[in-house]
Every structure is written in structure tokens, then in C-alpha cells.
FIKOL-59793 format. One record per residue: x negated, y negated, z negated of N, C-alpha, C in turn. Coordinates in steps of 0.05 Angstrom, whole numbers, padded with zeros to 5 digits, always signed. Example, Ala and Ser with C-alpha at 12.3 -4.5 7.8 and 13.67 -1.06 7.14 Angstrom:
# FIKOL-59793
-00264+00114-00156-00246+00090-00156-00264+00066-00156 -00257+00045-00142-00273+00021-00143-00258-00001-00157 
# end
This chain:
# FIKOL-59793
-00021+00027+00000+00005+00002-00003-00022-00030+00005 -00012-00049+00019-00024-00065+00020-00012-00098-00001 -00038-00093-00021-00039-00111-00044-00031-00134-00027 -00042-00161-00001-00044-00175+00008-00029-00198+00011 +00000-00180+00012+00025-00204-00008+00025-00211-00024 +00019-00199-00054+00018-00215-00079-00011-00221-00076 -00029-00226-00070-00048-00243-00084-00035-00271-00092 -00031-00286-00067-00022-00313-00083-00009-00317-00117 +00008-00287-00120+00028-00281-00151+00001-00281-00168 -00015-00269-00161-00042-00259-00177-00049-00281-00172 -00060-00302-00169-00083-00321-00164-00053-00342-00195 -00037-00348-00183-00017-00366-00200-00011-00345-00232 -00018-00323-00241-00018-00300-00256-00038-00307-00271 -00061-00309-00261-00086-00307-00272-00089-00334-00278 -00081-00361-00270-00087-00381-00270-00068-00386-00309 -00035-00376-00305-00017-00393-00328-00020-00370-00347 -00029-00341-00347-00030-00323-00373-00044-00329-00388 -00076-00344-00384-00089-00343-00410-00078-00367-00418 -00063-00387-00417-00055-00404-00436-00038-00393-00450 -00018-00382-00448+00000-00377-00465-00027-00361-00491 -00046-00359-00494-00056-00340-00518-00070-00371-00535 -00066-00402-00524-00065-00423-00536-00071-00425-00573 -00037-00430-00564-00037-00424-00590-00041-00396-00624 -00055-00372-00613-00068-00364-00627-00090-00373-00626 -00104-00397-00611-00115-00403-00611-00130-00424-00644 -00109-00437-00643-00104-00458-00679-00102-00491-00663 -00093-00498-00663-00096-00528-00655-00121-00543-00658 -00138-00536-00688-00171-00544-00689-00187-00541-00681 -00182-00504-00667-00198-00496-00646-00194-00509-00617 -00175-00508-00617-00165-00521-00590-00176-00558-00591 -00177-00571-00605-00175-00608-00607-00221-00597-00604 -00222-00575-00615-00257-00580-00617-00277-00574-00596 -00257-00552-00578-00276-00537-00559-00259-00550-00537 -00238-00566-00530-00228-00570-00511-00247-00589-00486 -00258-00616-00508-00275-00626-00492-00304-00607-00471 -00319-00591-00479-00329-00569-00475-00312-00552-00461 -00289-00545-00464-00282-00517-00424-00282-00545-00411 -00278-00571-00420-00263-00586-00387-00292-00598-00381 -00321-00590-00397-00337-00598-00386-00355-00578-00365 -00341-00561-00388-00354-00528-00358-00339-00529-00338 -00328-00529-00345-00294-00535-00315-00306-00554-00294 -00313-00575-00304-00325-00597-00277-00347-00588-00266 -00366-00579-00285-00398-00567-00278-00382-00541-00261 -00368-00523-00259-00361-00499-00243-00352-00507-00225 -00337-00532-00222-00316-00553-00188-00343-00558-00175 -00367-00571-00195-00378-00585-00169-00408-00553-00161 -00411-00534-00178-00424-00514-00176-00407-00499-00139 -00373-00495-00148-00360-00490-00127-00371-00505-00102 -00364-00539-00101-00361-00542-00086-00394-00538-00060 -00419-00545-00076-00443-00528-00073-00438-00503-00058 -00432-00470-00074-00429-00463-00063-00415-00454-00029 -00390-00474-00034-00363-00475-00003-00399-00494+00019 -00404-00509+00011-00424-00523+00035-00448-00493+00045 -00450-00473+00026-00478-00466+00020-00468-00434+00035 -00430-00436+00031-00431-00403+00039-00439-00381+00015 -00441-00398-00003-00458-00365-00033-00421-00353-00026 -00404-00366-00032-00377-00349-00032-00362-00358-00007 -00337-00339-00017-00310-00362+00011-00271-00354-00006 -00258-00363-00008-00245-00364-00021-00218-00354+00008 -00201-00335+00007-00190-00333+00041-00163-00345+00032 -00153-00332+00001-00119-00343-00008-00134-00375-00033 -00111-00380-00020-00098-00408-00040-00074-00414-00044 -00068-00425-00067-00043-00421-00072-00033-00449-00062 -00052-00471-00041-00037-00488-00035-00057-00486-00019 -00061-00499+00014-00070-00498+00032-00093-00523+00017 -00087-00542+00007-00102-00565-00003-00111-00566-00034 -00112-00539-00038-00128-00534-00062-00146-00514-00051 -00169-00509-00071-00193-00492-00071-00181-00472-00077 -00181-00440-00080-00178-00422-00094-00200-00425-00113 -00215-00427-00119-00226-00421-00142-00215-00442-00165 -00195-00456-00165-00165-00473-00180-00160-00449-00208 -00145-00438-00193-00134-00423-00206-00160-00405-00226 -00170-00404-00223-00197-00393-00238-00212-00410-00258 -00220-00444-00256-00224-00451-00264-00198-00466-00289 -00180-00464-00288-00163-00485-00296-00144-00457-00311 -00152-00433-00305-00141-00421-00321-00160-00397-00333 -00167-00375-00333-00179-00351-00342-00213-00368-00354 -00219-00392-00344-00252-00401-00342-00239-00430-00372 -00235-00436-00360-00227-00463-00385-00222-00442-00415 -00193-00432-00402-00190-00420-00430-00211-00402-00441 -00217-00390-00425-00239-00360-00434-00260-00372-00452 -00269-00390-00436-00291-00410-00455-00293-00418-00475 -00271-00437-00483-00259-00446-00513-00251-00422-00530 -00249-00395-00520-00234-00373-00529-00269-00354-00543 -00278-00357-00521-00317-00343-00535-00331-00375-00551 -00315-00394-00551-00335-00419-00563-00325-00405-00586 -00300-00405-00600-00286-00407-00623-00301-00378-00638 -00302-00360-00626-00304-00325-00638-00335-00331-00639 -00354-00341-00623-00378-00338-00626-00393-00364-00634 -00386-00388-00637-00398-00419-00642-00417-00410-00669 -00446-00417-00662-00455-00422-00685-00472-00386-00688 -00468-00370-00679-00483-00344-00664-00495-00346-00632 -00512-00363-00636-00526-00361-00604-00527-00339-00595 -00534-00323-00610-00543-00287-00588-00522-00279-00583 -00507-00263-00602-00476-00263-00601-00457-00283-00582 -00463-00301-00570-00450-00318-00560-00460-00305-00528 -00480-00308-00525-00495-00303-00502-00501-00267-00491 -00495-00254-00513-00488-00225-00499-00453-00223-00495 -00429-00236-00507-00402-00244-00501-00401-00245-00473 -00419-00269-00459-00414-00288-00448-00428-00256-00418 -00461-00257-00429-00463-00242-00410-00445-00212-00388 -00435-00210-00424-00411-00183-00425-00392-00179-00407 -00382-00204-00407-00351-00213-00397-00358-00231-00369 -00389-00239-00365-00392-00248-00335-00398-00221-00317 -00411-00204-00334-00419-00182-00314-00393-00174-00299 -00382-00170-00325-00331-00144-00316-00348-00164-00298 -00340-00182-00289-00331-00198-00264-00343-00203-00245 -00361-00205-00250-00395-00208-00222-00385-00175-00209 -00385-00159-00228-00402-00133-00210-00371-00111-00221 -00354-00123-00231-00320-00107-00230-00310-00120-00216 -00290-00144-00220-00270-00166-00208-00290-00172-00177 -00298-00185-00176-00305-00177-00154-00303-00170-00132 -00312-00143-00127-00297-00120-00116-00272-00121-00116 -00259-00122-00138-00225-00128-00126-00213-00144-00120 -00228-00170-00133-00210-00201-00103-00219-00194-00083 -00248-00185-00060-00246-00177-00034-00229-00165-00027 -00223-00134-00048-00206-00110-00037-00177-00127-00037 -00175-00144-00059-00148-00157-00052-00139-00186-00023 -00162-00196-00018-00173-00204+00011-00165-00235-00010 -00175-00239-00036-00173-00264-00050-00200-00274-00040 -00219-00265-00049-00252-00273-00044-00269-00257-00033 -00295-00271-00034-00310-00251-00029-00344-00261-00031 -00364-00250-00034-00388-00267-00038-00403-00263-00010 -00411-00281+00003-00424-00280+00023-00454-00289+00031 -00464-00299+00023-00492-00307+00023-00506-00311-00014 -00491-00296-00017-00507-00295-00056-00505-00260-00065 -00532-00250-00076-00522-00231-00085-00509-00232-00108 -00498-00209-00132-00490-00205-00144-00499-00219-00172 -00524-00212-00170-00543-00216-00194-00551-00254-00192 -00547-00267-00169-00550-00290-00173-00529-00312-00174 -00509-00291-00183-00484-00304-00186-00490-00302-00219 -00486-00287-00217-00499-00269-00261-00505-00295-00264 -00535-00300-00242-00547-00320-00262-00544-00348-00262 -00512-00353-00246-00503-00379-00238-00486-00379-00268 -00468-00361-00283-00458-00348-00298-00477-00360-00326 -00495-00348-00317-00506-00344-00354-00517-00383-00352 -00525-00388-00333-00541-00423-00338-00518-00447-00347 -00485-00430-00340-00465-00445-00344-00460-00441-00370 -00460-00420-00385-00456-00414-00405-00487-00420-00432 -00502-00440-00419-00525-00449-00428-00513-00470-00435 -00503-00491-00407-00491-00517-00410-00476-00515-00430 -00451-00492-00433-00430-00505-00444-00437-00498-00482 -00459-00476-00487-00465-00482-00511-00484-00514-00517 -00494-00520-00504-00516-00543-00498-00484-00566-00510 -00472-00570-00495-00456-00589-00495-00437-00595-00527 -00437-00566-00535-00420-00568-00554-00431-00572-00569 -00455-00556-00579-00479-00568-00602-00488-00594-00594 -00487-00604-00571-00486-00645-00576-00464-00656-00583 -00437-00647-00577-00429-00659-00574-00411-00664-00611 -00406-00635-00625-00414-00625-00658-00438-00653-00671 -00454-00654-00661-00475-00670-00662-00466-00701-00675 -00457-00711-00640-00456-00739-00638-00434-00735-00654 -00403-00726-00651-00387-00737-00667-00378-00726-00699 -00400-00716-00714-00410-00704-00735-00430-00735-00750 -00440-00751-00732-00456-00775-00741-00441-00793-00737 -00424-00795-00717-00397-00817-00712-00387-00820-00740 -00378-00795-00742-00357-00791-00771-00373-00807-00802 -00392-00791-00803-00418-00812-00820-00409-00836-00821 -00412-00848-00807-00426-00878-00799-00385-00886-00802 -00368-00883-00806-00353-00890-00816-00341-00878-00846 -00361-00856-00860-00350-00871-00881-00354-00874-00901 
# end
């Protein structure tokens, strides 16, 4: 059975479903980690722009012709997933990196295969190991952003006390 006709529905579900977990995260954690999630989402958007120009990967399916196929991934599992990973592991760097590597590895060596089979996306001029390297650099940027944000925010609070 061909699943190509369901690929738009799958993209829409992938974007919406992670948002249902936000109430489980807690209001304080959401507010604390949202800036880092938005920052890394912007970085991923920039990387995707570069990838499109260099044909590292290709998105065959989109939700709308004027919206990139990566949009549901950025504003769904990537944004919310990044915030969850920070909530669960922030302050424990090696645990953070291990969890990121496990999730990014599952995406790179598992989900990419199914995205290609479903006609949603595929790697073109990029090897899987290079994609995993990009994800690792993004994970380091995410963690670094959160550290800087926390330090700046705590210093700002100390000034107003």
C-alpha cells in the first residue's frame, strides 16, 4: 500500500502532536527553556536554508507550496523536543549529550529512511554521519545558549534586588 497520499497528514501530525506534551513540562520549565528552543529553531532554519542551496537534502512533501518541508519538524518535534531535553538533562552535560546523540542518531539512522520511503524527504549530497555532526553542533549551541541565558538572567535579577 502506498503511503504517499498520507504524507501531508503525517507532517501535520508531527508538527501538532508534540505540543500536547507542553502542559506536562510545566509552566516554569516552558518559560525557562522557550528562548533556547526558539534560538535553536532559528539556527535549524538557517542550516536548512544553506542545505537547500547546497542540495544537502531535499523535501519532496510540504504542508503548503510556499512553506518549506522542514517547517513541521522545526516547529513541532524539534522545538518541543529541545525544550524537553533541556528540562530533563540541563546541568548534566554528559547526560544531555548522550540523550541528544541517541535521539539524533535515531532520527538520522532510522527516521530518515522512512521519510525517504514515504516520499517526504531524503538526503542528497550529505552523508548520514555529516547530518549527525550537524545535529551535534546544534546541540552544543543549544546548551551554550541556555547557559548564557541563565547567567545573564541571574545577573539581571541580582541587580534589581
